[in-house]
C-alpha positions as a printed Julia matrix, in Angstrom:
86×3 Matrix{Float64}:
  15.2    -9.05    0.89
  14.89  -10.72   -2.15
  12.3   -12.31   -3.73
  12.39  -15.83   -5.6
  10.52  -16.19   -9.1
   8.51  -18.87   -9.46
   6.38  -20.24  -12.02
   3.12  -21.45  -11.19
   4.28  -25.67  -12.12
   7.05  -25.12  -10.64
   5.41  -23.58   -7.37
   3.44  -27.17   -7.71
   6.39  -29.41   -8.1
   8.19  -27.49   -5.43
   5.72  -26.1    -3.13
   7.51  -27.62    0.03
  10.72  -25.41   -0.9
   8.3   -22.82   -1.47
   6.9   -22.88    1.45
  10.26  -23.02    2.87
  11.76  -20.41    1.48
   8.88  -18.01    2.73
   8.53  -19.27    6.3
  12.9   -18.03    6.03
  11.67  -14.23    5.45
  12.33  -14.66    1.44
   9.1   -13.77    0.29
   7.91  -15.76   -2.9
   6.98  -14.53   -6.49
   4.47  -16.92   -8.28
   3.86  -16.03  -12.17
   0.88  -16.97  -14.22
   1.82  -16.97  -17.83
   4.79  -15.02  -17.38
   2.91  -12.49  -15.12
   3.04  -11.99  -11.54
  -0.24  -13.7   -10.28
   0.77  -14.01   -6.41
   3.31  -13.87   -3.5
   3.85  -16.55   -0.94
   4.82  -14.46    3.0
   5.78  -16.25    6.37
   2.98  -15.73    8.16
   5.49  -12.97   10.22
   5.65  -11.07    7.23
   2.41  -11.47    7.14
   0.66  -10.13   10.08
   3.39   -7.14   10.16
   1.8    -6.18    6.71
  -1.5    -6.52    8.41
  -0.69   -4.35   11.91
   0.79   -1.85    9.2
  -1.89   -1.38    7.45
  -4.03   -0.73   10.43
  -1.72    1.72   11.43
  -2.25    4.14    8.23
  -4.79    7.1     9.19
  -4.86    9.63    6.54
  -3.26   13.21    6.58
  -5.07   16.49    6.66
  -4.6    16.18    3.46
  -5.68   13.44    2.47
  -9.07   14.56    4.54
  -9.14   17.62    2.83
  -8.67   16.09   -0.48
 -12.4    14.01    0.18
 -14.15   17.13    0.9
 -16.99   17.34   -1.8
 -15.98   20.25   -4.19
 -17.88   22.94   -5.32
 -15.73   24.32   -7.66
 -15.97   27.6    -5.59
 -20.0    28.44   -6.43
 -21.54   28.72   -2.97
 -23.98   31.29   -1.42
 -22.47   33.0     1.08
 -23.98   32.97    4.72
 -25.85   36.4     5.51
 -24.47   36.84    9.16
 -24.43   39.54   11.59
 -20.88   40.88   13.65
 -21.37   39.8    16.76
 -21.19   42.92   19.56
 -18.0    43.8    20.8
 -17.5    43.41   24.59
 -15.15   45.38   25.76
């Protein structure tokens, strides 16, 4: 998938062409003052990205990394061992 780039002024002047290309599955990059500013997507591409965004579930590693850190300084609980049952 190739992304075409437009200056903001060209995108304004040729907005129909920008929209047509986006609807055809070719995202259109719009720059402002020489820097990327926005991307025009067709609704199908947008909906696909929204579905993917909702599918992201954190991995175990991500969840563990979010746990509060204590730098190893924690109190050890005084626990009695459970009685052995044979």
